[in-house]
N, C-alpha and C positions, 0 to 999 in steps of 0.2 A: 204505234202499238200501245195498247193500254197496259198499265203497270199491273202486277199481280194483285196489289191491294185494291186498285180500281175494279179489276175483274171480280174480286170477291164481293165488293159492294154491289155490283150490278147483279150478282147471282143470288142475292138474298132480298127478302121483302120485310118491311116493318109489320110486326104482328100486333094488332090492336088487342087491348085487354078489356075485361068486363068492368073493371073499376078504374076510373080515370083520375087525373090530378084534381079536378074540381071536387069530386066526391071525397077524395082523401083529405083535402084541405077542409072541407065542410065537417068531416068527422073530427078534425083537430081544432075546429073553430078558430082558424087563423089563415092568413094569406101567406103562401109560401114565397120566399124571397131569398136572394143571395146578397149578403153584406160582405163586400170585397174590400178588405183592408190592405192597402199598398203603402210602401214606404221603405226607407233604407233599413239595413240590418241594424238593430238596436234602437229603432225609432219608437218602439212601444206597441207595435201592432198586436202581438200575441197577448200582452198584458191587457190591452184595451178590449180585444175580441173576447178574451176569457171573462172579463168583468161583465161585458154586455151579455154573453151567453148565460152566465150565472144568474144575473138579474132577470132575464127573460124566462129562464127555467123556473125560477122562484115564482114567477107570475103565472105559471102553468103552461107556458109555450113549449112546443116541441122543436128542439134545436139540435144542431150538430156543428162542431168546430173542426174545420179542416186546416191544420197547421202545416206550413211548408216544411219545417224540419222533421216533423213526425212522418209526413208522406214520403220523405226521402229515405226512410227506413224500409218502406214496403213498395207502394205503388210506383215510385220513381227511383228505386235503388239502383237501377241500371243506367241512370243519367248522370252526366257531369254538369259542368257549369259554363259550357260554351254557349254562345248565343242560340245555336240550334237546339241544344239540350234544354235551355231555359224555355224556349218557345214550346217544345214538346211537353215539358213539365206543366206549363200553364194549360195546354190543350187537354191533357189528361185530367187535371184538377177541375177544369171547367166542365168537362163531360160528367165527372162524378157529381159535381155540384148540381148539374142539371137533373141527374137522376134523383138526387135527394129532394130537389124542389118538386119533381114529379111525385115524390112520395108524400108531399105536403109539408115538408120541413122548412124552418127558417135556418139557412145555412150560413155560417160565418167562415169566411176564407181569409187566412192570414198568410200572405205571400209577398215577398219583395216585388215580384212581377214588374221588372224595371222598364219594360218597353210599352209605349202607348198602344202600338198596333196589336200586341198580344192581349192587352186588357180590353181593347175594342172587340177582338175576336171572341173573348169570353162573354162580353156583353151581348154580342150578336147571336150567340146560340141560345140565349134565354128569351123568353117571351117579353113583350113590352112591359116595362114597369117591374120586372123581376130581378133587376141587377142594380145594386146601389154601390157606387164606387166611393170609398172612404179613404181620403189621402191623409195618412198619419205623418204630418210634416214636422220633422225634427232635423235641425241643421247637422251637417256632417260632423262638425267639431263636437257637438253634444253627443252624437252617437259614438264617436271615438272615446269620449270621456266615460260613457256608460259601459263600455265594452269589457265586461269582466272575463270573457274568454280569451281576450287578446287577439281576436281575429283581425281587427284593423291593423294592429302592429305587425302581424305576420304578413298581411297583404301589402302594407307599405314597404316592407323589407324585401318583397318579391317572393316570399315563401308560398303564398297563396295566389294563384293566378285567377283572372276573370272575376275579381271581387267587386261587387257593385259599389260605386262611389269612389273607388280607388283606381282599378285598372279596367273597369267596365262601367258604362254610363248608367245613370238612372234618369229617366225622362219623367219629370213631374206631370201629374194629370193636369189637363188644361181646363176642364170643367167638371170636376167631381161633384157628386150630390152633396158630399160633406167634406169640408176642409178642416182638419183638426190639428191645430198647432199645440204641441205638447210642452214646450219649455215654460217653466214656471206655473204649470197647471196641475191640479190634483187629478190623478187618473180616474177617481170615482166621479168627479164632475164631468170629465170628458166622456165617460161611459154614459152618464145621464143624458148628455147631448145626443148621443147616438140613439139611445132609447126613446128620447122625445121625438126624434125624426121618425123612428119606426112607428110610434104611436100616432103621429100626425099624418104620415104619408102612406103607411102600409096597413091598409084596412081590408 
């Protein structure tokens, strides 16, 4: 027997619009793309994504940053941090990012997104060449040192459950488009590396 959700999907049809993604992108003079920043909590994902967005915006690009913590206040405020909830969170964010790409935007996503298969699912819902995986690679001990909120300490004491890198695994990307190692590096220089990639590959 089909599930109610499956039945709902079967009973609706996709409605084409008179303005498509290509025309929206042409209007903005840019190629829409998702820049997906993944890494441990405290790795520097949001700092890096924010710098990149600021520089792209200053160049006249049309952008939007989807930050994992911010989305937990609204879009995913009903989800916890079990494996199943993390997967659903990624699914929702990926679908929102896809809509924003359809609107012609350069979308920056900053999420731990710890599992390879969920990042693969996010990639697969985008068109070819529209998903750029950026691994913000910071060792766990450095993330703990940077942790001004004390989240790692609370996770290590058992106060916080299902915390990535402590009581829940993080699966490093095997072949990301960009591998950014942050230790000993200037955030502005790292942001420039991402921007150079966009300038070279996203046309």
